[in-house]
N, C-alpha and C positions, 0 to 999 in steps of 0.2 A: 305226218309220220307215214301214212299210207303211201303218199306220193313219193316220198324219199326212200321208202323201204327201211325205216329205222324202227327197231323193236321197242325201245324205251327212251323216254325223255322226262326230265324233271326241270321245272322252271321255278326260280325263286325271285320274288319281287319285294322291294322295300320302297314305300312312298311315305315319307315322314314317319309317323309313329306306327303306321300300318304295315303289315307284311303278309305275304301269301306264298304258299308253295302249291304248285299244280303238278301232279305226277301222273303219267299215263304209260301204258304198255307194260312190258315184262322184262325181267332181269336177263333172260337167256332164251333163245329159241329151242335149246336142248332141254332145259329144265325150267319152264316159265313160271315165275312167281311175280306177283304184282309189285310195282315200284311205289314207294312211299317217301315221306320226308326224311326218313332215317336210313334209306337205302344208300349204300356206298358206291361211288363212282371214282374212277381215276380222273383227276382234274388236270393232268398233263402240265403244261408250262405255266398255268396259273400258279403252280408251286413257286415259280420264280418270284412272284410278288410277296408270297408268304415268307420266303427267305429274305427278301428285301426288308420286310417288316421286322424280322429278327435282327438283321444288321442294324437297322435304325435304332432299335432298343439299346444295342451296345454303344452306338454313337452317342445317344442321349445320355447314357450312363458314364460317358468319358472313357470307355474301354477300347474304343476304336476310332481312328481318324480316317475319313473317306479319302483323303488326299496324301496319305503316307504310303510309300511303296509296300505292296503286299508282302514282300520278303521280310518286312519287320515282324510279320506274324507267321509266314510260311517260309522260313529261311532257305529251305532246300529246293524252292521252286525254280524250274528251268524251262526254257524254250529254245528253239533253234536260234532265234535272234537274242543273244545275251543282253544287249542294250535294252530291249523291250522288257525282258524278264526282270531286269533290275529297276525299271521305272514304273511298271504298271501298278495302278492303285485300285482300291475297292470301287471308286467312282467309275473307272474305266470298265470294270467287270459288270457293274450293275446297269451300264448304259450300252453294252455291246460294241465298244469301240477299241477292243484290244488289237484288232487287225490281223490276228492269226486265224488259220483254219480252225473252226470251232468244234469239230466233232472227232471223237475217237471211236473206232469199231470194237475196242477191247471192253471187257465187262468189269474187271476189277475184283471179281469174286464175291462171295457171300459173307465174308467175315467182317469184323469191326474195322479192319484195315482197308476196306474196299476203296474208300475215297483217297486214302494216302497212296495206294497203288495206282489208281487212276491218274492222280495229279503227277506222279513220277513219270508216267508215260506221256504226259503233255510235252515233255522235252523234245519230242519228234515233230511237233506241229509246226508247219512252215508259216512264215509271216507273209501275208498277202498284200497288205498296205501298211503305211506307217501308223504307229500307235496314236490313237485319238483322232485319226483323219476321217474315217468313214464308218458309218453304221453297217455292221454285218452281224446278223443274229448269231450269238456265240454261246452255245450251251456249255462248253467246257469251262468258260469263264465263271459260270455259276457253280460248277462243281468245285472250282478253286475257292470260290467264296464260301462254299459249304465246308471245305477243309479248314479254312480260316476260323470258322465258327467252332469247329471241333477243338482247335488248338487254344482258342481264347477261353472256352468254357471248360475244357478238360473232360468233355463228354463226347459220345458219338454224335453224329449229325442229327440223328433222329431224337436223341435225348436232349440236345440243345434246342431243337425246334419245339419240343414239348414244354421245356422250361420257359422259353422266351415268348412263345406265341400261343400254342394250343391250350395249355393249362390256364394261363391268365384270361383267355377268352371263353373258357368253358367249352372248348371244342373236343368233347370227350370221345366222339366217334370219328376222329381223324387220326390217320397214322401213315406210315411209310412202307412197312414190311407186310408181305402177304400173311405171315403167321400172326401178325397183330390183329388182323381183321377177320380171321376165322371165327365163326360163331355169330357173326352179324350177317345181315342180308347184303350181298355184294353183286353188282351187275357184272356180266361178262361182256367183253368187247365183241364186235361183229364186223365182218368184211362182207362185201357184196359179191355174190357169185351168180352163175347162170340160173340157179334155182332159188334165188333169194338170199337173205343174209344167213351166214354161218358163223359159228363161234370162232373168234380169233385166239390163236395160241402161239407162244406162251401167254399167260394171263397178264403179266406186268413187266416193267422195265428192270434191268439189273440194279442192284443196290447202289452202285456208284453214281447212277443217274438220279438218285433221290433229290439232290438239290435243284435239279433243273426241271424234272417232270414226274417225280415219284410220289406225290402226295395223293392219298385216298381220303375222300370226305363225303359228307352227306348234305342235303339241302339245309337241314336245321342248323348244322354247324356253319355252313357258308353264309347264312343270314347273319350270324354273329361276326363273321369276318368282314362282310360288307359294312356292317355298322361300325367296325373299327375305322374303316376308311371314310366313313361319313362323320368321323370325329366324336363318336359316342362311347368310346372306350379309352378315356383319357388316362386311366390307370395303366394302360399298356403303351400308348403313344399320345403325347400331348399335341394340341393342334399345331403348334409351331413346327414340330418334327414332321407331322403329316404334310404340312405345306412344303417343307424342304423335300420330302420324298416325292411329292406330286409335281414339283416344278419341272418344266421342260429343261433338259440338259443339252440335247443335240438334236438336229433334224434327222429323221429316219428316211422315209420315202412316202409317196402318196398313199400307200396302203396303211402304213403304221402311224403316220403323222410325225410326232416328235417322241423322243425317248425321255422319260423321267427316270427316277431311281427304281428300276425294275418294272415300272409300268410304261405303257404306251399312252400318249395323251394327244387329244385333238379337240377341235371345236366343231360341233355338228349343228348347223343352223342356229348359231348363236349360243349354243349350250356347250360349256366346257366339260369334257368327260375324261376320265382315266379308264383304261380298258386293257384286257389281255385275253388271248385265246389259248387253248390247250389241246394237245393231242396225246391220248394214251394209246394203249395197244387195242385198236379197234374201238376207241372211244374219243369223243370230241367235246369241248367245252368252250364257253365264252362268258366273260364277266364285263359289265360296263357300269360305271358309277359316275353320277353327276353330283359331286360333293356340295356344290352351292345350292342344289335343289332338293337335297335329302332323298335322292333317288338312286336305286341300284337294282340291277337285274343280272341273273346268271342263268345259263342254260347248260344242262348236262345231258349228253346223249350217248347211247352205247352202240354207236356205229361209226366206222371210219369215214363214211361219206356224208356225215350229218352237218358239216360246217355250213353249207348253204341254208339248211333248216335253222340252225342256231342263229345265223345272221338275220334271217327273216323275222324270227321271233323278237330279237333285240330291236330291229328297226321298227316293228309295229308298236312295241311297248314304248319306245322313245317318242314316237309320234302321238300315241294315245295318252300317255301320262304327262309329257312335257311339250307337246306340239312341235317337236323337232324332227325334221325329215332329212335323211342323209341322201343327197342326190347321187345317182349313178353317174360316174364320170363320162364325159362326152369325148368321142374320138372322131378322127377323120381318116380317109384313105392315105396311105403312105406314098409320098412321091417316089417313083421308080428309081430316080437317081440317088435319092437319100437312102432308099432301102438297101442298096448294094453295100453301104457302109456297115450294116449290121449282120450281113450274112456270114455264117461261120459256125464253128463248134466252140462251146464254152463248157469248162469242166469245173464242177463244184464238189462239195463234200457229200452231197446226197445223190449225185449222178451227173449225167451229161445232158446238155441242152443243145439242140441244133436249130439254128435259124436259117430257113431256106426260102428262096424266092420262087414262087409258083405262078401259074397263069392267073390265079385269084389274088395274088399279093403275097405278103410275108406270112410265114407260118412258123409256129414254135412246136418243136417235138421234144417232150421231156422224157428221158429214159432214166428213171431212178434206180439207184442201187438198192439192195435189200438192207436198208439201214433203219434202225428205230427212229421214228419221227420224220422220216422222209415224206415229202408231199406226195399225194397220190398222183399217178400218171393220168393225163387227160385221156388216155386210151388211143388217141390218134392225134396227128398234128392239128393244132388249133390256130385259127386265123388271128392276126394281129392288126390293131389300128393304132394310129398315132395320137397321143394326147398333146404332146408338145415335142420339141426337138430332144432327141435322146431319151424319150419316155414313151414306151409303147404299152399296149394293154391287150390282154387276151379277150376276144370278143364272144367266144362260144365255148361250150363244154364245161367240165367239172371245175376248171380253173378260171372260169369267166370272171372278169374284173381284176385278175391278178396283174400286177405291173412288172414290166421288164425295163429297168433303167440302165442306161449305158454310160460308161465313163471313158474319157479319152486320155491318152498319154500326152507328153509334152509336144509331140509332133502333130497332135490333133486327130490321131487314129484311135478308133474304138479298141480299148484294151481289156475292159472288164464289163460284166453285166451283173446287176443285182436282181435276183428273182426269188420270190418267196422269202425276202429279207436276207438272203445269202449272196455273197459275192462269188462270181464264177469267172475266173480268168479265161481269156480267149486263147484258143489253141494257136500256136505260131506255125 
């Protein structure tokens, strides 16, 4: 924490019947209070897996079919590409293969109609690739899934999540709205400045982003959630439905592995895991579960720059508890002739990326927009190495280990780059 400049961290560990929470640091540099197992953090996109769990409860009850067009539940859903809007299913949404640009800058308001308004505005989202063809992290798809939950249950999204997941698991200190958590001890997010960390504002995400990143929870509650996905809460989801949820559906990329239903899944040194990361407003999180070994770990941090710290804690615990080591990918210098194919400007939902050829080789310069959930800028151009053809990797800086994967058109020319899980079309 001292090395990374992170004010507060909580780690939860489950190994068989044993469990442990280790908490350190303070809730806020402005009003420092000690962090405990009941302190609330924003869990960011780990929320997507909680939504996925709610969806699977409806599937198990016969109230929803993963492979029926989502318009059977949300009849007024529209996209720029009408054929995609008519065919997209809940399975497409939970596996990030809708193919459209996945983020909106609008907020949807604070009322109970926030999700309905947000989904209506998805009608302007352009289609980047054909439905079902390529993984591209798609937050708006999960907002659409959340709207489907509202219509299926007749409740607000937050009410549906309490009914389907939070209350059955006894997650009494988990919520979605800021006013719901007042009175409990809550951490503030932090961003790194010239004089150390400072409190990030506003505190949380807009209400319409609740299904994709809006859940607030504490370590004690997340231990209960981990045990659900270890198969220990059969009254919520039986083992067969968990197996369906955890099964790989489509390949993502080297960073994410494969996509299951709302989870990412991979094999680390012979150990199969499901996992997901999260980004709140100045907060970061990570959860990794090895269902076959009765093992789970999550890390909650109240700083925007804490992802390397979170990953290091998870790596160490995987090694110490299961003997599994996740090797750092190896790269090689990029052939100058091949490097020229990648040079250019790429535009995505969270900003612009420039790939430039310098005396030292290829460099990536990320220029993010001021968008909730956007990856942090490396601060300066970062050097790239080649892992294999059309797969490059950042070698230094805050984005070290991030992959840049390139896709070619029918003529063999580079047309798209996937970075941070998002597709970025190349400027023409």
